[in-house]
N, C-alpha and C positions, 0 to 999 in steps of 0.2 A: 236581711239583716239589714242594720240603717250604715249609713255613711257614716264619718265622722263628723263630714261638715251637719249630717242632719244632727246629730247628736251634741252639737256645736253651737247649733240654730236653737235646741230647747236649756242647752245652758244658760246661754246667755239670756232668754224669757223671764227662768226661773230665777237667774241674776235681779233681772230687773224688777220683777213681782217683788223680790227678796226686799229690794232698796225703795219699793213702794212701801211694802206692809211696816216696815224700819223707821220710814221718813213720816206715819199715818199716828205710830205706837208714842214717836217721840212727841208731837203735834199731840194728841190727845192725851196723855200720860196720864192727866187725872180722871178720865171716862176709864170706866171698871166696862173692859171690853174681851172677855175669859179667851172666846172665837180667836183672834189677833195673833196672840200666842201660838196656838194650835197653829194655824197660818204657817207664821214665821218657823217654826219646828220641822212643818211636812215641809217646807222650801227648802231650809235646811239638808233634812232627809233625801230629800229631789236629788239634792244639788251633789250633795257625797255620793250618791252611787251612781250618776252622771263622770262626777270624774273618775273613781272608781272606775268604770269601764273603760274611758279617754286613758287609765293607766294615768292619770295626772294627781300627783302626789299632795294633800292638806297640809296645812303650814304646821309644822311644830307647837306644840304648847293653847293650843288650842282651850276654851273657857273654863271647861269641865277638869283637864289637866292641873290648871293650875286652882280651882274651889275646893276639891278631892282627893286630887294627890293619885291621877289614876295612870297608869299607865299601860295605853293600849293599842 
């Protein structure tokens, strides 16, 4: 089993990759690059799973809740 520190290293790695991808999307918003959206969604999914393992609560009211009004 991995240690808390090893998991946090992965969390920080994915956070940096997500920040880079978001910056790239913002800079090249006029360019059609659908793979970048998949990368962003994948990184968010990975982060959510790791935070769940660490029992760290996610912020309330994410964008999906605001758009669709779902409670999950």
